[in-house]
N, C-alpha and C positions, 0 to 999 in steps of 0.2 A: 180419778173416777171412783166413787165410792163402790162397793161390793152390790149393793142394791141395784144401782142404775148399770152396773158391769152385767148382773144377772139378768135385768130387764131387756137389755141390748142383745144378749146371748139367746134370750127366750124368742126375741122379735126375729133374729136371724133362722132360728131353728123353724118358726111357724112359717117363714117366707120359703124355705127351703122345702118343706112339706107341702106347701101350696104349690110350688113351682113343679114340683115332682107329680103331684097329682094332675094338675092342667096339662103337663107332658103326656101322661097316661092317657088322659081324655082325648088329647088331640092325635096321637098315635092311634087309639082305637077307632076314632072316625075315619083317620085317614085310611086305616085297614078296611074299613066297610066300603069305602069308596074305591080301593084298589079291587077289592072283592065285585064290585059292580063292573068294573072296567075289564076285569079279566074274565067275568060271566059274560059280557058283551063279546068279548073276542072269542070265546069259546062255546058261544049259543047256550049257555047253561039256563036252566029255569030258575024262577024265583026261589024256590027251596033250596036248590042247589048253590045259589050264590050267598044265600043265608048260612048255610053250613059253610061253606068256604070263607065266608067272613070270620066266623069263629075259628077256623083253622089257621088264619092269619093273623089273628090276636094271639092265639096261643103261640104260635110260632115267634111272633114279636117278644114273648116273654121268656122264650129259652134261653137266649145270649144277649147281652148288651149290644146295642147298635142295631142297624137295619139291615145288615147282610144276610142274616137268617129269613127274613122276609123276601128280600130281592132274590136269594136263591130258590126258596120255595116257588116263587112267582114263575121264576124264569124256567124250572124244572117242570112245572105243572102245564106251562103254556106249551113247552117242547113237547111232553107226553101227548098233548091234544092236537098236535100238528101245527101250533102256530108259533112261528120263529120270529122273535123280536130279541135285538140286542140288550145286554146288560144296560147300555146307555140310555135307551128307550124306557126300559123299566125303571131306572132311577129317575129320569126325568118324570114320569107320571107318578112316582112314590112323591117326589118334590112338590110338583103340581097338588096333589091331593093333601098333602102335610100343610101348605100354604092355604089352601082352601078350607081345611078344618080349623086351623088356627084362626083365620079370620072369622068364620060361623061362630066359634066359641068365644071370640073377644067381642063380638058384637051383641 
C-alpha cells in the first residue's frame, strides 16, 4: 500500500472515530435529558427544575468515563427526595433512555 493510500485510510479512520465520539456524546446528552424528565416526574419537579437537573446530569456524565457517575448521582438524588429505587431499576431506565435517544438520532 502506498504512503498516500495509507494516509487516506488513516485519515478516514480518524474521521470515523471523531464522528462516532460526537454521535455518542449527542446520544448520551439526549439520554440525560430523558433521565432528568424521568427523575423529575418521580420527584414532582417543576419544568425549570428538570431543565436544571438535565444540565447537572450532562455535567456529571462528563466527570469520569462511563455511566456510573450518572447512575450514582440519580440514585443519591432520588434517595435524598425520599424516592427509593434500586440501582438495577435506574440502570434499566438509563438503558431504555439510551436506546430511545440513539433511535431518535439515527432516524
